[in-house]
C-alpha positions as CSV (number, residue, x, y, z in Angstrom):
1,V,0.0,0.0,0.0
2,L,1.4,3.4,-0.9
3,P,1.5,6.3,1.5
4,V,-1.6,7.9,-0.1
5,G,-3.6,4.8,0.4
6,R,-3.4,3.5,-3.2
7,L,-2.2,0.0,-4.0
8,A,0.8,-0.8,-6.1
9,I,1.7,-3.8,-8.1
10,D,5.0,-4.7,-9.6
11,T,4.9,-8.5,-10.0
12,P,4.5,-10.7,-13.1
13,S,1.2,-12.0,-11.7
14,S,-1.3,-10.8,-9.0
15,R,-4.8,-11.9,-8.0
16,G,-7.1,-10.6,-5.2
17,T,-10.7,-10.6,-4.1
18,V,-12.8,-8.2,-2.0
19,P,-14.6,-10.3,0.7
20,H,-18.2,-9.5,1.3
21,S,-18.5,-7.6,-2.0
22,D,-21.7,-8.0,-4.2
23,G,-19.9,-9.9,-7.0
24,D,-21.6,-7.8,-9.7
25,T,-20.0,-4.3,-9.8
26,A,-16.4,-3.1,-9.5
27,E,-14.1,-0.3,-10.7
28,L,-10.4,-0.3,-11.2
29,Q,-8.9,3.2,-11.4
30,F,-5.2,2.8,-12.4
31,R,-2.1,4.5,-13.5
32,Y,0.0,2.3,-15.8
33,L,3.7,2.5,-15.0
34,G,4.9,0.0,-17.7
35,P,5.9,-3.6,-17.8
36,S,6.7,-5.4,-14.5
37,I,10.4,-5.7,-13.8
38,D,10.2,-9.5,-14.2
39,S,7.7,-10.9,-16.8
40,K,6.4,-14.4,-17.4
41,P,4.3,-15.7,-20.3
42,L,0.7,-16.9,-19.8
43,A,0.2,-20.7,-19.7
44,S,-0.5,-20.5,-23.4
45,G,3.0,-19.2,-24.0
46,E,1.8,-15.7,-25.0
47,M,3.6,-12.8,-23.4
48,R,0.6,-10.5,-22.6
49,R,0.4,-7.4,-20.4
50,Q,-3.1,-7.0,-19.0
51,L,-5.2,-6.1,-16.0
52,G,-8.8,-6.7,-15.1
53,I,-11.7,-7.3,-12.8
54,K,-13.0,-10.6,-11.5
55,L,-16.7,-11.0,-11.0
56,H,-18.5,-13.8,-9.1
57,A,-15.1,-15.1,-8.1
58,Q,-16.3,-18.2,-6.3
59,D,-12.7,-19.5,-6.3
60,S,-9.7,-19.6,-8.7
61,C,-11.4,-22.2,-10.9
62,N,-14.9,-20.7,-11.2
63,L,-15.3,-17.0,-12.1
64,L,-15.8,-14.3,-14.8
65,Y,-12.8,-12.2,-16.0
66,V,-13.0,-8.8,-17.6
67,M,-9.5,-8.1,-18.9
68,W,-8.1,-5.0,-20.5
69,H,-5.2,-6.1,-22.8
70,I,-2.4,-3.6,-23.0
71,E,0.1,-5.5,-25.1
72,P,0.5,-7.1,-27.7
73,D,-3.0,-5.9,-28.5
74,S,-5.3,-3.3,-27.0
75,R,-8.9,-4.5,-26.3
76,I,-11.4,-5.8,-23.7
77,E,-11.8,-9.5,-23.4
78,V,-14.4,-11.3,-21.3
79,S,-14.1,-14.9,-20.3
80,I,-15.7,-17.4,-17.9
81,K,-13.5,-20.0,-16.2
82,R,-15.8,-22.9,-15.2
83,N,-14.6,-26.0,-13.4
84,P,-17.5,-27.3,-11.3
85,A,-15.5,-30.1,-9.6
86,A,-12.4,-28.0,-9.0
87,H,-11.8,-25.2,-6.5
88,T,-8.1,-24.6,-6.3
89,H,-5.5,-23.7,-8.9
90,A,-3.8,-27.0,-8.3
91,Q,-7.0,-28.8,-9.4
92,C,-7.9,-26.8,-12.5
93,H,-4.7,-24.9,-13.6
94,T,-5.8,-23.1,-16.8
95,N,-8.6,-25.4,-17.8
96,G,-12.2,-24.3,-18.3
97,Y,-11.9,-20.9,-20.0
98,T,-14.6,-19.8,-22.5
99,N,-14.3,-16.4,-24.2
100,L,-17.7,-14.6,-24.4
101,R,-18.8,-12.9,-27.6
102,P,-20.1,-9.4,-27.2
103,L,-23.4,-8.2,-28.5
104,E,-21.9,-4.8,-28.7
105,T,-18.2,-3.7,-28.6
106,A,-16.1,-0.6,-29.2
107,A,-12.4,-0.1,-29.6
108,V,-10.4,1.0,-26.5
109,R,-7.5,3.4,-26.9
110,P,-4.1,2.0,-26.3
111,V,-2.7,2.4,-22.7
112,A,0.6,4.3,-22.5
113,V,3.1,4.5,-19.7
114,D,2.2,7.1,-17.0
115,E,-1.5,7.4,-18.2
116,S,-4.4,7.0,-15.9
117,H,-7.5,5.0,-16.9
118,T,-10.7,3.5,-15.4
119,L,-12.2,0.1,-16.0
120,H,-15.8,-0.3,-14.7
121,T,-18.0,-3.4,-14.8
122,E,-21.7,-4.0,-14.0
123,L,-23.5,-7.3,-14.2
124,R,-27.3,-6.9,-14.1
125,G,-29.0,-10.2,-14.2
126,T,-27.2,-11.9,-17.1
127,Q,-26.2,-8.7,-19.0
128,L,-22.6,-7.5,-18.5
129,T,-21.6,-4.0,-19.4
130,V,-18.0,-2.8,-19.4
131,W,-16.8,0.8,-19.5
132,A,-13.2,1.8,-20.4
133,D,-12.5,5.5,-19.5
134,G,-16.2,6.2,-19.2
135,E,-17.0,4.8,-22.7
136,R,-19.1,1.7,-23.2
137,A,-16.6,-0.8,-24.5
138,W,-18.3,-4.2,-24.2
139,V,-21.9,-5.4,-23.7
140,G,-23.0,-9.0,-23.7
141,S,-24.6,-11.9,-22.0
142,A,-23.1,-13.8,-19.1
143,T,-25.7,-16.6,-18.9
144,A,-22.8,-19.1,-18.9
145,L,-22.1,-18.1,-15.3
146,G,-24.9,-20.4,-14.2
147,G,-24.6,-20.9,-10.5
148,I,-21.1,-19.4,-10.0
149,D,-21.3,-16.9,-7.2
150,G,-18.7,-15.0,-5.2
151,P,-17.1,-11.6,-4.6
152,V,-15.4,-9.2,-7.1
153,G,-11.6,-9.0,-7.4
154,F,-8.7,-8.1,-9.7
155,R,-6.0,-9.8,-11.8
156,T,-2.9,-8.4,-13.3
157,D,-0.3,-10.0,-15.6
158,N,3.2,-8.5,-16.3
159,V,2.3,-4.9,-15.5
160,R,3.3,-2.2,-12.9
161,L,0.4,-0.2,-11.6
162,Q,-0.8,2.2,-8.9
163,F,-4.5,1.8,-8.4
164,D,-7.7,2.2,-6.4
165,Y,-10.2,-0.6,-6.4
166,L,-13.9,0.2,-5.7
167,A,-16.5,-2.4,-4.9
168,I,-20.0,-2.6,-3.4
169,I,-20.1,-4.2,0.0
170,D,-22.9,-6.7,0.2
171,A,-23.5,-6.8,4.0
172,P,-27.2,-6.2,4.6
173,H,-26.7,-3.1,6.8
174,R,-24.2,-1.7,4.3
175,R,-25.8,-2.6,0.9
176,S,-25.1,0.1,-1.8
177,E,-22.2,1.7,0.1
178,T,-19.1,1.9,-2.0
179,A,-16.0,0.6,-0.3
180,D,-12.5,1.7,-1.2
181,V,-10.4,-1.3,-0.4
182,A,-7.0,0.3,-0.8
183,S,-6.2,-0.1,2.9
184,R,-6.9,-3.8,3.0
185,R,-4.0,-6.3,3.1
186,C,-3.1,-8.3,0.1
187,E,-2.0,-11.9,0.6
188,R,-0.4,-14.3,-1.9
189,Q,-2.6,-17.3,-2.9
190,P,-1.6,-20.5,-4.6
191,G,-1.4,-19.9,-8.4
192,D,-0.4,-16.2,-8.0
């Protein structure tokens, strides 16, 4: 955590969730500082720089990802990772990914070093809407989520960032309050 309360990431891979969040809505306000000092390819072998939001993150095997690709391409990609019988990274590894096709999409401008950006997601019923810098960038159906349910979170691969993460806390007495989780402690999980 930085002195001003923002979070910072400078690792090849990071994952996190916000306990007690509603699972449907999140916002990542970030300043891109460039590639991470050390980099590692994705399991597919591709060297990709990306960051994103996790929705309905039941566990590391069952969730929805909204990823903003920075390099080698610049776009929003939405995928569901579904492995009903698995609940840990050791059980599912990179199995179970399905990329969702948008009903509506728009180009996102490339992310440059030292620029600030915002990625915002809202899942209403089965309709997912994604905004990049205030512009609608992706709209589509997430019916494939089925019974997957959990909090929101974030994921990064091969990037350095300073960021704020906003989520809606789902506790009955605090419903619809927005929580800034920058002061919460991040912990390494298997598969990170």
